[in-house]
N, C-alpha and C positions, 0 to 999 in steps of 0.2 A: 487451379489451386485447390487443395484438398481441405477437409475439415479436421485434419490431424491437429492436435494441440501442440503448439510450439512453446516449450517451457524455458524461459530464460532465468538464469540464476547469477545475479551480480554478486560476486564473492569478495568479502573481506571479513574475516572472523576466525572462529575456531574450526580448524580442518576436520576434526572428528564429527562436529555437528553438520558440516558440509556433507561428509560421506553418508551420514544418516539421511540427510535430505535427498541425495542422489539415489539411495537405496529405496526410499519410499516411492520414487518415480518408477524404478525398475519393477516394483512389485504390483504394478497396476493391472487390473483385470483386462483392461482394454489396452492393447499394444500400440494403438495409433497415436504415438507421441514422439517428439524429438526433443532433446535437451541441449542447450548451449550454456556452458559455464564460463563467465567472464571474470577472470581473476584480476582484480585491480592492484596488481603488484604487491599482494600480501607477502610479508618478508619471511616466508617459510618455503624453502625449495622442495620440501617433501611433497607439497600439493601437486606440483608439475610432475614430479616422478610417479606419484600415484596414478595420475591420468595417462601417463605415458604407457601404462599397462592396460589401458581401456580397450576392450575388444568388441563393445556394442557399438555398431555403426550409427545408432540413433543418438549417441552421446558425443558431443564436441566440447573440447576444452580449449579456451583461448586466454592467453595472458597479455594484459595490456603492457606496452613498452614502458610507460610511466604511470604513476598513480594519478587517476583522473578525478577522484572524488565521487561521491555517491550520485550526484545529479548527472554528471557527464557520463558515468558508467551506465545509468539507466538509459541515457540517450543513445549510447552505443548499442545497447540492446534493441531499442526501438528501431534504429536504422537497419539493423541486421534482420529484423522480422520478415518472414517470407510466407508464412502459413496464414490461413484465414483466421485461426483462433490463436491468441497469444496470451501468455501470463508472465508476470515478473515475480518469480517465486523467491521468498526469502532464503538465504543460505543456511538457515537453521530451523526452518519450518518443515512440516511433514504433510504429505498427501495421504489420505486414507486410501485403501486399495480400490475403491469404486470412483475416485474423483474423476479421472479422465473419462470413463464411460458415462458418468452422469452429466459432466459438463458438455460433452459432445451431443448427448441426447437432448439436453435442455436448449442448447443453442440451435439445434435442428428444429426443435418444436417452436421456438421463438425466433424465427428467422430474421425478424427485423430488429432484434435487440442489439444494442451496442455493447453492453456490459452484463456480466453475470456475477452476482455475489453468492458464493457458496456458503453453506452452513459451516460455522467455525467452532472448535473447541479450543480454549486458551490453556496453554501449558507453561510451566516455569522452566528454569534452566535445567533441571534434572528430568523433565518430561512428565511431571505429575500434573494433574488437572489443577488449574489455578483460576481465581477470579478476583483480581485486585480491583480497587476502586474504579479505575478508569474503564475496565471492561464491564463492570456492573452498570456504570452510567451508559456505555454503549448499548447494553441490552435494553435499558429503559428507553433510549432514544430510537432504537430500531423499530420500524413499523411492525405491528404484530400480525402474524399470519400462520395458520396451521398448514398451509399448503403453499406452493410456488405462486408468486404474484408479480405483476409487472408495474413499475413505477416510472413516471416521466414528468417532464414539463416543470412548471413553477412549484407544484406540490413537492416534487422530489428536491428541487433546489432549496426550498424552505427547510425541508427536513434535514438535509445535509449541512446547511449553514447554521442551523440551531445547534447542531452537534454532529460531527462526522463519525457515524456509526459503522462505516465500512472498514473492512480489514484488507488493506491494499494488496498484500501478497497472495491473497486467495482469489482476487478478481481475475476473471477471464474476459479478454477484450476481443471484439471483432476487429481485425487488423485494418479494415477500411476506415475505421474511426480514428486510427492512430497515425495514418500516413502523413497527414498535413498538420500534426499537432506535436511539435517538439517539446520535450520537457523544459520547464522553466529553471535554468541553472542559477538564476538569481534568487530562487525560492526553494533551497534544498530541503527545508523541513516540511513545507506544505506543497511541494511539487505534485503530490498525488491528488490532493483536492483541486488544485488549479487545473490539472488535465481533465479530471472528471467533470468539473463545472463547465469547461469548454464544450465537452461532449453534450452535457444536459442542455446547455443554452442553445445548441444547434439542433436539438430535437432527438437526441439519442435516448433510448429508454434502458432501464436497468431491470434485470430479473433478479428477484430475491428468493433464494431457495433455503428453506429452513432445515433441510436434511444435512446433518453434520458429516462433512466429508474432508475437513482440513484441520490440521493442528497448528495454531499460531503460537509461537514461542515468545513469551513476554519476559524480557530481561529487566532486572532491577536498575541496571545502568544502561539504558538505551541512548541512541543518538539524541532523541528528542528531549530526554530528561537532562542530559548533560548540557545541551544547547539552551534549555530553559534557564539554567543557573548562570550561564554567561550572558544571557539576554538576547542571543540571536534568534531563538525560537520565537519569542514574543514580538520582536521587531519584524520578522517575517509575517507573523500572523497579522499584526496591525496593518502593515503595508498592503498585504493581499486583501484583507477584508475591506479596507477603504476603496481599493481598486475595483473589486467585484461588486461592491454596493453601487458605485457610480455606473458601472456597466449594466447592471440589472435594472437600475432606474431608467436608463436609456432604452432598455428592452421593453419597458412597461410592466416589468414584474415587480410591482411595488412591495408586495409581501416579502419576496425574497430579498429585495434590496434592504428592507427594514431588518430582516433577520441577520443580514451581514453586517449591518451598521451596529446592531445591539450586541451580537456575538456573545450571548450570555454565558453559554457553556464554556467557551474558550476562556472568558474572563474568570469564571469560577474555578476553572481548572488551574489557573495561575495561583490561586490561593493555596493549592496543595503543595506547591514548591516553596512556600515561605519558610517552613521549618528547615528545609535543606539549604536555603539561601542564608539563614541565620548561622548555620554551621560552616558555610563555605569560606575558602580563603579570600575570595573577592566579595565579601559580604555586602559592602556598601553598593557596589556596582550591581550585584544581583538583586538586592532589594529595590534599587531604583527602578530597574527594568520591570521587575515583576509588579510592583506597586502601580506603575504607569499603565501596565496592561490591564490590571484588575479594575482600576478606576475609570478606564476608558479615556 
């Protein structure tokens, strides 16, 4: 098995943004990558026609026979993974030209690391640099370092459970840590944190790189913001944090269990959705779910 980077792109969205994502992978200074686009039956036949013309053997396009949904599509990607290094790239995010070279070098240097968090710049729908409230909070929560550092154990668990400062699509995983960890299809909104916490609890370390090499596109109407208004996001949050708090207490990680039980950042985040809930069609239901989440 080589240390080529295997880039999975689960697709459902704007085809033009997908093509920009694919082009950002093509322009890498290091050619040691492969890319698999998994189209979850997006209702636009032009996407399949576009990739019918693909002549780069490193790029593979697959269309699901039926729409699986986000969690099951991620699971399809995980099952197909075959290289040592794997990432689940968002279908509207962008790699900077040095991403692959830097990721491979860092994972060679930190040969025991399970996860690599690359440096991220946040952009909006048009591609302009943006820093909305949620990303300003992530920046405050993220451990400070002027150089690459390694995080692990209960300290990492506490940090992530106080507030998840990671950017999921920019993470590079060592495949050996993914093989026996299927995505939680019952937790579509927090499946990323659930997978990462499973790795951390089993001793996997995370390399944090401050060098900016990834552009994360923040949309005003993301899946998580829509799910928050109908209540499903916060139901998932509460259920998962209760579950992980119990598991961490059994592990003897009392500080991490307490952070999961209190989940202060998640609860405060709920407050930011109250104005939208007041304007929503299902106002009563939305307010009920959000208020239950905020008050714990």
